[in-house]
PADRENVEX-813674 format. One line per field, with one value per residue: x, y, z of N, C-alpha, C, O, CB in turn. Coordinates in Angstrom, 3 decimals. Glycine has a CB too. Layout:
<sites>
nxx X,...
nyy Y,...
nzz Z,...
caxx X,...
cayy Y,...
cazz Z,...
cxx X,...
cyy Y,...
czz Z,...
oxx X,...
oyy Y,...
ozz Z,...
cbxx X,...
cbyy Y,...
cbzz Z,...
</sites>
This chain:
<sites>
nxx 39.992,39.295,41.516,41.366,42.639,42.341,41.749,38.930,37.614,36.686,37.107,39.387,39.634,40.070,38.153,35.759,34.429,30.947,28.075,24.819,22.073,18.489,17.197,18.994,19.071,16.770,16.958,19.053,17.941,16.022,17.424,19.454,18.435,18.893,18.666,20.608,22.665,23.746,27.057,29.042,31.416,32.175,32.941,34.112,34.148,32.804,30.815,30.495,29.598,30.200,29.337,26.610,27.412,27.853,29.748,32.251,34.925,34.317,33.133,35.143,36.820,35.320,35.221,37.928,38.680,37.110,35.729,35.568,33.363,34.375,33.973,32.985,33.390
nyy -23.795,-21.142,-19.242,-19.309,-17.306,-16.635,-17.804,-18.958,-15.997,-16.173,-18.809,-19.688,-21.947,-23.449,-22.497,-23.430,-23.294,-23.084,-24.225,-22.445,-23.287,-24.175,-22.234,-20.192,-19.524,-18.589,-15.978,-14.824,-14.711,-12.704,-10.574,-10.065,-10.463,-12.675,-15.881,-17.755,-20.232,-19.319,-18.799,-19.119,-18.689,-20.971,-21.530,-24.697,-25.682,-23.897,-22.577,-19.968,-17.461,-16.209,-13.557,-14.017,-14.871,-14.247,-15.665,-18.553,-17.388,-14.685,-15.022,-16.148,-13.960,-12.162,-13.332,-13.229,-10.590,-9.415,-7.254,-8.152,-8.073,-7.191,-9.015,-8.313,-9.598
nzz -68.100,-65.876,-63.676,-60.444,-57.979,-55.306,-51.869,-50.123,-48.329,-45.865,-44.574,-45.640,-47.418,-50.560,-53.318,-55.923,-59.113,-59.967,-61.672,-62.243,-60.277,-60.267,-58.832,-58.831,-61.457,-62.023,-60.597,-62.041,-64.579,-64.063,-63.001,-64.786,-67.251,-68.845,-70.195,-70.113,-68.384,-65.303,-63.854,-60.852,-58.304,-55.504,-52.255,-51.176,-48.528,-46.638,-47.964,-48.726,-51.476,-54.578,-56.800,-59.233,-62.540,-66.196,-67.580,-67.099,-66.759,-66.023,-63.717,-61.999,-62.041,-60.770,-58.116,-57.709,-57.560,-55.564,-52.930,-49.927,-47.031,-43.752,-41.082,-37.696,-34.447
caxx 39.326,39.950,42.385,40.803,43.837,42.167,41.156,37.762,37.980,36.194,37.746,40.778,39.594,39.997,36.615,35.475,33.277,30.006,26.996,23.680,20.951,17.177,16.901,19.919,18.789,15.470,17.362,19.859,17.150,15.232,18.326,20.454,17.557,19.321,18.087,21.712,22.876,24.894,28.216,29.590,32.481,31.651,33.680,33.756,34.018,31.701,29.689,30.698,29.386,30.540,28.026,26.234,28.056,27.389,30.675,33.222,35.787,33.741,32.753,36.382,37.356,34.427,35.757,39.352,38.618,36.033,35.888,34.827,33.022,34.935,32.916,33.511,32.977
cayy -23.407,-19.802,-19.569,-18.751,-17.134,-16.424,-18.621,-18.269,-15.032,-16.624,-20.055,-20.151,-22.971,-23.150,-22.411,-24.108,-22.633,-23.977,-23.855,-22.228,-24.247,-23.585,-20.914,-19.028,-19.584,-17.450,-14.878,-14.325,-14.272,-11.472,-9.258,-9.810,-10.558,-13.828,-17.482,-18.705,-20.829,-18.509,-19.364,-18.454,-19.334,-21.086,-22.302,-26.066,-25.950,-23.185,-22.385,-18.551,-17.643,-15.028,-13.138,-14.678,-14.109,-14.894,-16.680,-19.032,-16.440,-13.600,-15.528,-16.143,-12.494,-11.275,-13.620,-12.830,-9.166,-9.142,-6.615,-8.747,-7.496,-7.746,-9.302,-8.171,-10.523
cazz -66.866,-65.348,-62.626,-59.130,-57.294,-53.943,-51.183,-49.355,-47.235,-44.525,-43.951,-46.258,-48.408,-52.279,-53.932,-57.283,-59.992,-60.042,-62.801,-61.492,-60.049,-60.749,-58.122,-59.302,-62.882,-62.069,-60.080,-63.051,-65.621,-63.531,-62.836,-65.741,-68.697,-69.589,-69.882,-69.889,-67.138,-64.664,-63.186,-59.645,-57.472,-54.304,-51.275,-50.947,-47.086,-45.804,-48.975,-49.267,-52.852,-55.368,-57.431,-60.342,-63.807,-67.436,-67.874,-66.035,-66.463,-65.300,-62.280,-61.416,-62.030,-59.659,-57.081,-57.400,-57.430,-54.584,-51.894,-48.773,-45.824,-42.696,-39.986,-36.558,-33.484
cxx 40.119,40.832,41.772,42.031,43.651,41.381,39.695,38.239,37.373,36.684,39.121,40.745,39.573,38.738,36.761,34.230,32.255,28.755,25.717,22.560,19.618,16.960,17.697,19.582,17.643,15.762,18.373,19.128,16.442,16.162,19.176,19.630,18.258,18.798,19.274,21.987,23.996,25.824,28.459,30.523,31.965,32.729,33.162,33.632,32.789,30.548,29.381,30.393,29.669,29.272,27.794,26.725,27.631,28.387,31.548,34.261,35.419,33.552,34.039,37.083,36.616,34.903,37.116,39.579,37.539,36.249,34.935,34.539,33.837,34.017,33.565,32.702,32.305
cyy -22.240,-19.951,-18.727,-18.731,-16.874,-17.528,-18.010,-17.257,-15.310,-17.682,-20.381,-21.323,-22.647,-23.436,-23.159,-23.280,-23.749,-23.458,-23.537,-23.225,-23.467,-22.336,-19.894,-18.608,-18.295,-16.170,-14.196,-13.924,-12.901,-10.321,-9.142,-9.975,-11.756,-15.258,-18.266,-19.304,-20.021,-19.348,-18.563,-19.270,-19.536,-21.833,-23.830,-26.614,-25.180,-22.623,-20.759,-18.542,-16.473,-14.730,-13.889,-14.071,-15.120,-15.919,-17.187,-17.997,-15.170,-13.882,-15.543,-14.773,-11.948,-11.853,-13.205,-11.212,-8.639,-8.128,-7.184,-8.008,-7.941,-7.850,-9.198,-9.189,-9.788
czz -66.337,-63.984,-61.391,-58.009,-55.802,-53.158,-50.699,-48.281,-45.939,-43.748,-44.359,-47.217,-49.776,-52.672,-55.187,-57.944,-60.253,-61.196,-61.876,-61.398,-60.461,-59.969,-58.668,-60.719,-62.886,-61.529,-61.291,-64.150,-65.334,-63.523,-64.123,-67.260,-69.322,-69.276,-69.942,-68.510,-66.431,-63.935,-61.941,-59.023,-56.019,-53.480,-51.081,-49.459,-46.449,-46.671,-49.308,-50.910,-53.299,-56.081,-58.697,-61.789,-64.838,-67.858,-66.858,-65.760,-65.642,-63.966,-61.393,-61.287,-60.905,-58.411,-56.602,-56.901,-56.442,-53.622,-50.750,-47.656,-44.679,-41.511,-38.699,-35.431,-32.281
oxx 41.350,40.655,41.740,42.380,44.635,40.455,39.371,39.103,37.633,36.740,39.895,41.784,39.067,38.216,37.891,33.295,32.482,28.650,25.520,22.191,19.647,16.503,17.210,19.793,17.689,15.033,18.376,19.479,16.290,15.817,19.565,20.189,18.145,18.560,19.118,21.465,25.123,25.504,28.114,30.477,31.446,33.376,31.982,33.146,31.906,29.483,28.404,30.845,29.452,28.286,28.773,26.443,27.232,28.012,31.722,34.496,36.127,33.791,34.053,37.900,37.231,35.064,37.418,40.410,37.135,37.462,33.772,35.419,34.017,33.401,34.583,31.520,31.873
oyy -22.243,-20.964,-17.499,-19.697,-16.875,-18.121,-16.833,-17.558,-14.592,-17.643,-21.103,-21.658,-21.589,-24.521,-23.522,-22.760,-24.905,-22.260,-24.222,-23.897,-22.322,-21.371,-18.804,-17.460,-17.293,-15.225,-12.967,-12.913,-12.070,-9.222,-8.018,-9.630,-11.772,-15.640,-19.483,-18.770,-20.035,-20.434,-17.381,-20.491,-18.628,-22.723,-24.105,-27.710,-25.773,-22.257,-20.331,-19.447,-15.532,-15.465,-14.401,-12.919,-16.273,-16.943,-16.537,-17.712,-14.716,-13.042,-15.057,-14.588,-11.276,-11.042,-12.908,-10.778,-7.481,-8.151,-6.806,-7.259,-9.157,-6.892,-9.853,-9.491,-10.433
ozz -66.309,-63.308,-61.458,-57.331,-55.062,-53.712,-50.857,-47.457,-44.973,-42.519,-43.730,-47.787,-50.148,-52.417,-55.513,-57.336,-60.610,-61.458,-60.873,-62.361,-60.913,-60.581,-58.971,-61.111,-63.600,-61.829,-61.368,-64.757,-66.229,-63.956,-64.442,-68.300,-70.548,-68.130,-69.837,-67.532,-66.926,-63.453,-61.934,-59.169,-55.370,-54.033,-50.867,-49.179,-45.829,-46.175,-49.923,-51.611,-52.536,-56.021,-59.239,-62.117,-64.678,-68.428,-65.827,-64.585,-64.742,-63.098,-60.262,-60.385,-60.077,-57.499,-55.446,-56.103,-56.544,-53.410,-50.614,-47.233,-44.611,-41.044,-38.478,-35.593,-31.326
cbxx 39.238,38.733,43.960,39.469,44.574,41.520,42.084,36.861,37.610,35.027,36.951,41.749,38.579,40.991,35.993,35.068,33.847,29.525,26.667,23.190,20.909,15.929,17.145,21.471,18.178,14.181,18.027,20.794,16.177,14.632,19.378,21.786,17.655,20.677,16.917,22.874,23.222,24.387,29.464,28.582,33.814,30.304,33.596,34.734,35.354,32.331,28.295,32.332,28.127,31.772,27.991,24.805,29.855,27.166,31.417,33.931,36.240,32.553,32.090,37.172,37.104,32.642,35.658,40.212,38.386,35.731,35.724,35.447,31.689,36.069,32.248,33.477,34.167
cbyy -24.593,-18.710,-19.209,-19.753,-16.062,-15.163,-18.999,-19.370,-13.670,-16.913,-21.238,-20.569,-23.708,-24.069,-20.782,-25.819,-22.002,-24.188,-25.241,-21.136,-24.768,-24.582,-20.950,-19.450,-21.266,-17.895,-15.212,-15.205,-15.326,-11.687,-9.332,-10.919,-9.053,-13.859,-18.164,-18.070,-22.330,-17.454,-19.372,-18.093,-18.438,-21.752,-21.535,-26.841,-25.534,-21.967,-23.118,-18.042,-18.095,-15.244,-11.612,-14.747,-13.829,-13.872,-16.285,-20.350,-16.114,-13.200,-17.080,-17.026,-11.601,-11.416,-14.677,-13.104,-8.595,-10.263,-5.262,-9.773,-7.729,-7.054,-10.728,-6.657,-11.360
cbzz -65.819,-65.040,-63.008,-58.584,-57.913,-53.802,-50.148,-48.619,-47.597,-44.615,-44.255,-45.131,-48.212,-53.274,-54.265,-57.070,-61.493,-58.525,-64.017,-61.920,-58.441,-60.565,-56.634,-59.259,-63.439,-61.224,-58.644,-63.432,-65.916,-62.036,-61.454,-65.488,-69.833,-69.471,-71.043,-70.273,-67.302,-63.696,-64.100,-58.674,-57.466,-54.368,-49.933,-51.637,-46.362,-44.979,-48.336,-48.939,-53.278,-56.361,-57.736,-60.246,-63.778,-68.565,-68.832,-66.456,-67.580,-65.824,-62.326,-62.140,-63.435,-59.757,-57.110,-58.785,-58.768,-53.876,-52.226,-48.301,-45.572,-42.405,-40.104,-36.277,-33.049
</sites>
C-alpha cells in the first residue's frame, strides 16, 4: 500500500485510499477514456477528496503533492 504522507489540509485528519464508486467510474471513463476502477484519496472525517487516478500509487502521489486552495473566512 502506498504511503500517504500528508493529513487532510482542511481538518488535519489522516485520509485513506478509496476505490471509485459508480458515479466516479462514469466521470473517470469520460475524462480518462478508461473503464478501470479509479482510485482516490479521501479524508475520513470531512470528506475532502483528491483527484481520480488510474492507480493507488498515483492517487497517493496526487494527494501528497497537491496544491490546496487557501480558503479565507
